[in-house]
C-alpha positions in Angstrom: 7.7 19.1 4.7 5.2 20.6 2.2 5.7 17.8 -0.3 4.5 15.3 2.2 1.1 16.9 2.7 -1.8 14.7 1.6 -3.6 17.7 0.1 -1.1 17.7 -2.9 -1.9 14.1 -3.9 -3.2 14.1 -7.4 -5.3 11.4 -9.0 -3.3 8.2 -9.3 -0.8 9.0 -6.5 -0.6 6.4 -3.7 -2.1 8.1 -0.7 -2.8 5.4 1.9 -2.2 1.8 2.9 -3.8 -0.7 5.2 -3.3 -4.2 6.3 -6.1 -6.8 6.8 -4.9 -9.0 9.8 -6.4 -11.8 11.9 -5.0 -10.2 15.1 -4.7 -6.4 15.1 -3.1 -6.3 18.6 -0.4 -8.7 17.4 0.0 -6.4 14.4 0.5 -3.4 16.6 3.2 -5.1 18.5 5.0 -6.3 15.3 4.8 -3.0 13.4 5.3 -0.8 16.4 8.7 -2.4 17.1 9.7 -2.7 13.5 8.8 0.9 12.4 8.5 2.8 15.6 4.7 3.3 15.0 2.3 4.3 17.7 -1.4 3.6 17.5 -4.6 5.6 18.2 -6.3 4.5 21.3 -9.7 4.3 19.6 -10.8 2.2 16.7 -11.4 3.7 13.2 -14.8 4.7 11.9 -15.8 1.1 11.1 -14.8 -0.1 14.5 -12.3 -2.8 13.5 -9.3 -0.7 12.4 -6.7 1.5 14.0 -4.5 4.2 12.7 -0.8 3.9 12.9 1.3 7.0 13.4 4.9 7.9 13.0 5.9 11.0 15.0 2.2 11.8 15.4 1.5 11.7 11.6 -0.9 9.1 10.2 1.0 6.6 8.0 -1.2 3.4 7.8 -4.1 1.5 9.2 -4.4 -2.0 10.6 -7.8 -3.6 10.2 -9.3 -6.8 11.6 -10.3 -9.3 8.9 -14.0 -9.9 9.3 -13.9 -13.0 7.1 -11.2 -15.6 7.6 -11.4 -16.5 3.9 -10.0 -13.1 2.9 -6.2 -12.8 2.4 -3.9 -11.4 5.0 -2.6 -8.6 2.9 -1.4 -5.0 2.6 -3.4 -2.8 0.2 -2.4 0.4 -1.4 -4.9 3.1 -2.1 -4.7 5.6 -5.0 -6.1 9.1 -4.7 -9.0 10.2 -6.8 -11.4 13.2 -6.7 -14.3 11.0 -7.8 -14.3 7.3 -6.9 -17.6 6.6 -8.8 -16.2 8.1 -12.0 -12.9 6.3 -11.7 -14.7 3.0 -11.1 -16.5 3.5 -14.4 -13.3 4.2 -16.2 -11.7 1.1 -14.6 -14.5 -1.1 -15.9 -14.3 0.5 -19.4 -10.5 -0.2 -19.4 -11.0 -3.9 -18.6 -10.7 -3.9 -14.8 -13.2 -4.9 -12.2 -14.9 -3.3 -9.2 -14.6 -5.6 -6.2 -16.1 -3.2 -3.6 -18.2 -0.3 -4.9 -17.4 3.1 -3.5 -18.4 3.2 0.2 -18.4 6.3 2.5 -16.2 5.8 5.5 -17.7 8.0 8.1 -16.9 11.6 7.3 -13.3 10.7 6.3 -13.9 10.0 2.6 -15.0 7.3 0.2 -13.2 4.0 -0.4 -13.4 1.4 -3.2 -11.6 -1.8 -4.0 -10.8 -2.7 -7.6 -8.5 -4.8 -9.7 -6.7 -4.4 -13.0 -7.3 -6.7 -16.0 -4.6 -9.2 -14.7 -6.3 -9.3 -11.3 -3.9 -7.1 -9.2 -6.0 -5.6 -6.4 -5.7 -2.0 -5.3 -7.9 0.6 -3.5 -9.2 4.0 -4.3 -9.5 6.9 -1.8 -11.7 9.9 -2.4 -10.6 12.2 0.5 -12.8 14.5 2.5 -11.7 16.9 5.2 -11.4 14.1 7.8 -8.6 12.1 6.2 -6.7 13.1 3.0 -4.1 10.3 3.3 -0.5 10.0 4.5 0.6 12.6 6.9 4.2 11.6 6.2 5.9 9.4 3.5 9.3 8.9 2.0 10.8 8.8 5.5 12.0 5.8 7.6 9.0 4.0 9.0 6.6 5.4 6.4 5.4 4.5 2.9 8.1 4.7 0.2 6.9 2.8 -2.9 4.3 0.5 -4.5 5.6 -2.0 -6.9 3.1 -3.7 -9.3 4.2 -7.3 -10.2 2.5 -8.3 -13.5 2.9 -10.7 -16.5 2.3 -8.2 -19.3 4.0 -4.8 -18.9 2.5 -3.4 -22.2 -1.0 -4.2 -20.9 -0.3 -2.6 -17.5 1.2 0.5 -19.1 -1.9 0.9 -21.3 -4.4 0.3 -18.4 -2.8 2.5 -15.8 -1.7 5.1 -18.3 -5.3 5.4 -19.5 -6.5 5.8 -15.9 -3.8 8.0 -14.3 -1.7 9.2 -17.3 1.8 9.8 -16.0 1.1 10.0 -12.2 2.0 6.4 -11.5 5.1 6.1 -13.5 7.6 8.2 -11.7 7.4 11.6 -13.3 7.9 13.6 -10.0 11.0 14.1 -7.9 9.9 11.3 -5.6 8.1 8.6 -7.6 5.7 6.3 -5.8 4.9 3.5 -8.2 6.6 1.1 -10.6 6.0 -2.2 -12.3 8.0 -5.3 -13.0 7.4 -8.9 -14.2 6.3 -11.3 -11.5 9.2 -13.6 -12.4 11.7 -10.9 -11.6 11.3 -11.7 -7.8 8.6 -14.2 -7.3 7.8 -17.7 -8.8 6.1 -17.4 -12.2 2.9 -18.9 -10.8 2.5 -16.0 -8.3 -0.6 -14.0 -9.2 -0.1 -10.3 -10.3 -0.2 -8.0 -7.2 0.9 -4.8 -5.6 3.7 -4.9 -3.1 3.7 -2.1 -0.5 7.2 -0.8 0.4 8.1 0.9 3.6 11.3 3.0 3.9 13.9 2.1 6.5 17.2 3.6 7.5 19.1 0.3 7.7 17.7 -2.6 5.6 19.9 -5.3 7.1 18.9 -4.3 10.7 15.2 -4.2 9.6 15.3 -7.7 8.1 16.9 -8.9 11.3 14.1 -7.4 13.3 11.5 -9.0 11.1 13.0 -12.4 11.8 13.3 -11.7 15.5 9.6 -10.7 15.6 8.5 -14.0 14.0 8.3 -12.8 10.4 10.1 -14.2 7.4 12.4 -12.9 4.7 11.1 -14.0 1.3 13.8 -12.2 -0.7 17.0 -10.9 0.9 18.1 -7.4 0.0 18.6 -6.7 -3.7 19.2 -3.6 -5.8 16.5 -1.9 -7.8 16.3 1.4 -9.7 14.5 3.0 -6.7 16.7 1.6 -3.8 17.7 -1.5 -2.0 14.7 -3.8 -1.3 13.9 -6.8 0.7 10.6 -8.7 0.5 9.4 -9.9 3.9 6.3 -11.3 5.6 5.0 -10.4 9.0 4.2 -12.9 11.7 0.6 -13.2 10.5 1.4 -13.8 6.8 1.1 -10.3 5.3 3.8 -9.6 2.7 5.4 -6.2 2.2 8.8 -4.8 1.3 11.5 -2.9 3.1 13.3 -0.2 1.1 16.5 1.7 1.8 17.1 4.6 -0.6 
């Protein structure tokens, strides 16, 4: 469908996700069965990642953690036409650049940043090789990114300054929202983004997570954007399932 084409992603729209895992092969087995993903036979441009596909469309990447001290985590990337300029705006707004813009082969340029509360997210400046999701808002693909924070006013000011209205659901299929950490997680949980994947049957999907060795952190609950369950895979990476 035309609205799913990566080329229409404006600045501030989630356009890609990846997981940093201790064991990529185990991740392929887990997510392949859970979401029906297939995986490219060859590694990505950095040699330690692999693209996941849903019905031949790229939907995510699984990457091997090169440093065991790094968290096992899903990261959401926001589109930008100029990663260097956006990093400067992030610093001016009180955020931090954790990994300066880095060319990824001929695919594009990536950066890793955080907001003033410490929530980490990525930036993606696309080139012809990889503009982002080939499919989204369908079962087995990205559906939403929820920012869990402690100060909604501060978050609104920071992200509004960076991305204007792009992150706060102005389109027909919004991609991003924010909530207080204490709404779902213990109050001591650090602010963070939670990647949501859409499923057709959330009860069946949570059962599959358990069967594959994962854990259900929060059983299905209702939100303004669908029914959501927070889960962890069998290596410790947290994400959410969402049924619209």
